C-alpha positions as CSV (number, residue, x, y, z in Angstrom):
1,M,-13.5,-22.4,7.5
2,T,-11.5,-20.2,5.1
3,T,-12.4,-16.5,5.4
4,H,-12.8,-14.7,2.1
5,N,-12.8,-10.9,1.5
6,D,-16.6,-10.7,1.2
7,D,-17.0,-12.5,4.5
8,V,-15.5,-9.5,6.3
9,D,-17.2,-6.2,7.4
10,W,-14.4,-3.8,6.3
11,D,-16.3,-0.8,7.6
12,R,-15.4,-2.1,11.1
13,W,-11.7,-2.0,10.5
14,P,-10.2,-0.7,13.8
15,V,-8.5,2.5,12.5
16,A,-7.4,3.9,15.9
17,D,-5.9,0.6,17.1
18,Y,-4.2,-0.1,13.8
19,L,-2.5,3.3,13.8
20,A,-1.5,3.1,17.5
21,E,0.1,-0.3,16.9
22,N,1.9,0.5,13.7
23,Y,2.2,4.2,12.6
24,R,2.6,6.5,15.6
25,E,6.3,6.4,15.1
26,L,8.6,5.6,12.2
27,H,9.7,2.0,12.7
28,P,12.8,0.4,11.1
29,S,10.6,-1.6,8.7
30,D,8.8,1.6,7.6
31,A,12.2,3.1,6.9
32,A,13.3,0.1,4.9
33,V,10.1,0.2,2.8
34,I,10.4,4.0,2.3
35,A,14.1,3.6,1.2
36,H,13.2,0.9,-1.3
37,H,10.3,2.8,-2.7
38,S,12.1,6.1,-2.8
39,A,14.7,4.5,-5.1
40,F,11.9,3.4,-7.3
41,Y,10.2,6.9,-7.4
42,R,13.4,8.7,-8.1
43,R,13.4,7.3,-11.6
44,F,10.5,9.7,-12.5
45,A,10.6,13.4,-13.1
46,P,8.4,15.5,-10.8
47,G,4.8,15.1,-11.9
48,E,5.7,12.7,-14.7
49,I,2.8,10.3,-13.8
50,A,-0.6,11.9,-14.6
51,R,-2.7,9.6,-12.5
52,S,-1.7,6.9,-9.9
53,V,-3.6,4.8,-7.5
54,E,-3.1,3.6,-3.9
55,F,-4.8,0.2,-4.2
56,G,-6.6,-0.4,-0.9
57,A,-5.2,2.7,0.8
58,G,-6.2,2.0,4.4
59,P,-5.2,4.8,6.8
60,N,-1.5,4.6,6.0
61,L,-0.3,8.0,4.7
62,Y,3.4,7.2,3.8
63,P,2.6,5.5,0.4
64,L,0.6,8.6,-0.6
65,I,3.5,10.8,0.5
66,L,6.0,8.8,-1.6
67,A,3.8,9.0,-4.7
68,S,3.4,12.8,-4.5
69,A,6.8,13.4,-6.1
70,A,5.9,11.6,-9.3
71,S,2.2,11.8,-9.5
72,R,0.0,14.8,-10.4
73,R,-3.1,13.1,-9.1
74,I,-3.2,10.2,-6.6
75,E,-6.4,8.3,-6.1
76,A,-6.6,6.6,-2.7
77,V,-9.1,3.8,-3.3
78,E,-10.5,2.2,-0.2
79,A,-13.6,0.1,0.6
80,G,-13.7,0.6,4.4
81,A,-15.8,3.5,5.6
82,G,-13.6,4.2,8.7
83,N,-10.5,4.3,6.6
84,V,-12.1,6.6,4.1
85,A,-13.2,9.0,6.8
86,Y,-9.7,9.0,8.3
87,L,-8.1,9.8,5.0
88,E,-10.6,12.6,4.3
89,R,-9.9,14.2,7.7
90,Q,-6.2,14.1,7.1
91,I,-6.6,16.0,3.8
92,L,-9.4,18.4,4.7
93,C,-8.6,19.2,8.3
94,G,-4.8,18.8,8.2
95,P,-2.6,15.7,8.9
96,E,-1.8,14.4,12.4
97,A,1.6,15.4,13.7
98,S,2.7,11.8,13.9
99,W,3.0,11.7,10.1
100,L,5.5,14.6,10.0
101,P,8.5,12.4,10.6
102,F,7.4,10.1,7.8
103,H,7.2,13.1,5.4
104,A,10.6,14.4,6.5
105,F,12.2,11.0,5.9
106,C,10.6,10.5,2.5
107,R,11.7,14.0,1.4
108,R,15.2,13.4,2.6
109,L,15.4,10.4,0.3
110,N,13.6,12.1,-2.5
111,P,13.9,15.9,-2.5
112,D,11.3,16.1,-5.4
113,L,8.5,15.6,-2.8
114,P,6.4,18.7,-2.1
115,T,7.9,20.7,0.7
116,T,5.2,20.1,3.2
117,L,3.0,17.1,4.2
118,A,-0.1,19.1,3.5
119,R,1.1,19.8,-0.1
120,S,1.8,16.2,-0.6
121,L,-1.7,15.3,0.5
122,A,-3.2,18.0,-1.7
123,R,-2.6,15.7,-4.7
124,V,-4.6,12.9,-3.1
125,H,-8.3,12.2,-3.9
126,V,-10.1,9.7,-1.7
127,V,-12.3,7.2,-3.6
128,H,-14.7,5.0,-1.6
129,Q,-14.7,1.9,-3.8
130,D,-13.9,-1.8,-4.0
131,V,-10.5,-2.1,-5.7
132,R,-11.7,-5.1,-7.6
133,T,-14.0,-2.8,-9.6
134,L,-11.4,-0.4,-10.8
135,E,-11.3,0.4,-14.6
136,R,-8.8,-1.6,-16.6
137,G,-5.7,0.3,-17.6
138,G,-6.9,3.5,-15.9
139,Y,-3.6,4.4,-14.2
140,G,0.0,5.0,-15.1
141,L,1.2,3.7,-11.8
142,A,-0.3,1.6,-8.9
143,S,1.0,1.2,-5.4
144,M,-0.3,-1.4,-2.9
145,H,0.7,-2.0,0.7
146,F,-0.4,-5.0,2.8
147,V,-3.6,-5.5,1.0
148,A,-3.9,-8.6,-1.1
149,E,-2.4,-10.9,1.6
150,G,-4.5,-9.1,4.3
151,A,-7.8,-9.3,2.5
152,T,-8.4,-13.0,2.5
153,E,-7.2,-16.4,3.8
154,D,-7.5,-18.0,0.4
155,R,-4.4,-18.2,-1.8
156,A,-6.5,-18.1,-5.1
157,E,-8.2,-14.9,-3.9
158,F,-4.9,-13.4,-3.0
159,A,-3.8,-14.0,-6.6
160,D,-7.0,-12.5,-7.9
161,F,-6.3,-9.3,-5.9
162,C,-2.8,-9.2,-7.3
163,R,-4.1,-9.6,-10.9
164,A,-6.7,-6.8,-10.3
165,F,-3.8,-4.6,-9.1
166,V,-1.9,-5.2,-12.3
167,R,-5.0,-4.9,-14.5
168,C,-5.8,-1.3,-13.3
169,V,-2.5,-0.1,-14.8
170,A,-2.0,0.6,-18.5
171,P,0.6,-1.6,-20.3
172,G,4.0,-0.1,-19.8
173,G,2.9,1.5,-16.5
174,Y,4.5,0.8,-13.2
175,L,3.9,-1.2,-10.0
176,V,5.3,-0.8,-6.5
177,A,4.1,-2.9,-3.5
178,A,4.8,-4.3,-0.1
179,F,3.4,-7.5,1.4
180,M,3.6,-9.0,4.9
181,E,5.6,-12.2,4.6
182,N,3.9,-15.4,6.0
183,M,1.2,-13.3,7.7
184,P,-1.4,-15.6,9.4
185,T,-4.9,-14.5,10.5
186,Y,-4.2,-11.9,13.2
187,R,-5.7,-9.6,15.8
188,I,-5.6,-5.8,16.0
189,G,-6.4,-4.2,19.4
190,P,-7.9,-6.3,22.2
191,A,-10.3,-8.5,20.2
192,S,-10.7,-7.9,16.4
193,R,-9.7,-10.7,14.1
194,W,-8.7,-10.2,10.5
195,P,-7.8,-12.5,7.6
196,G,-4.2,-13.2,6.5
197,C,-2.9,-15.3,3.6
198,P,0.8,-16.4,4.2
199,V,2.9,-15.6,1.2
200,D,6.7,-15.4,0.6
201,P,8.9,-14.0,-2.2
202,E,8.4,-17.0,-4.4
203,T,4.6,-16.8,-4.1
204,V,4.7,-13.1,-5.1
205,R,7.1,-13.8,-8.0
206,T,4.9,-16.7,-9.3
207,V,1.8,-14.5,-9.4
208,F,3.4,-11.4,-11.0
209,A,6.0,-12.9,-13.4
210,P,3.5,-13.8,-16.1
211,L,2.0,-10.3,-16.0
212,T,5.0,-8.0,-15.8
213,S,8.5,-7.2,-16.9
214,E,11.5,-5.8,-15.0
215,L,10.1,-7.6,-11.9
216,T,12.2,-7.2,-8.7
217,V,11.2,-9.0,-5.5
218,R,13.1,-8.7,-2.2
219,H,12.7,-9.6,1.4
220,I,13.2,-7.6,4.5
221,D,13.4,-9.1,8.0
222,S,10.7,-8.9,10.7
223,D,10.7,-5.8,12.9
224,P,10.9,-6.4,16.6
225,T,9.7,-2.9,17.4
226,L,6.3,-3.8,15.9
227,P,3.6,-6.1,17.4
228,D,4.1,-9.8,16.8
229,Y,1.4,-10.6,14.3
230,G,3.1,-13.9,13.4
231,D,4.7,-12.6,10.1
232,S,8.4,-13.2,9.2
233,G,9.1,-9.8,7.6
234,M,8.0,-8.1,4.3
235,V,8.2,-8.7,0.6
236,L,8.8,-5.7,-1.6
237,L,8.1,-5.5,-5.3
238,T,8.6,-3.3,-8.3
239,A,7.6,-4.1,-11.9
240,T,6.4,-2.8,-15.2
241,V,3.1,-4.0,-16.6
242,A,3.6,-6.2,-19.6
243,P,1.6,-5.7,-22.9
244,R,-1.7,-7.6,-22.8
């Protein structure tokens, strides 16, 4: 049977295992995503974007760090209770030291970032909400990392998530995203099983092209320093939201 988003208890997402497997060090794939996104964010003056969103934030801090150069307010919208609690702790109690190299690398590529990780996170407001219910056109910029293809096994529902991502940005606003390429259903930690929808650059281009302009889609190779989830790399996207 095909697993859909609403079949999954996202409050049980294994935050500690996910961070241990993926984000306790700066992997080459992270560096490639950060380099790609930093070039995107450098087009903006500091604080040029009044309000941006991390669409399905999870516990990953580096997309929030990247946005802090351009955005005066960043809303980290997340449905899973464990991820929300983790993000709130990082902001209220101070970030874990493992994120410091991420901030340092992001700031090396974009010196407009706030000088400390804590100052970058001070612009973040955690919102416990299903991303599919976000207001239409509420943001000037939206960022998404490994969400639409990791929320469902159904290709049509993947496309629906992507359309919701575009829809939450005002026409003329901006999109930046990363997808796992050809990600199957996968495990994190010793037992937990999570949905995956295999997509590739052409899949991403087909979904976003009718909705955007200035669309760029590129591929980066798989990272042997990460767990083998069955993916074949990543797909990176930037775009401008077209008039509706």
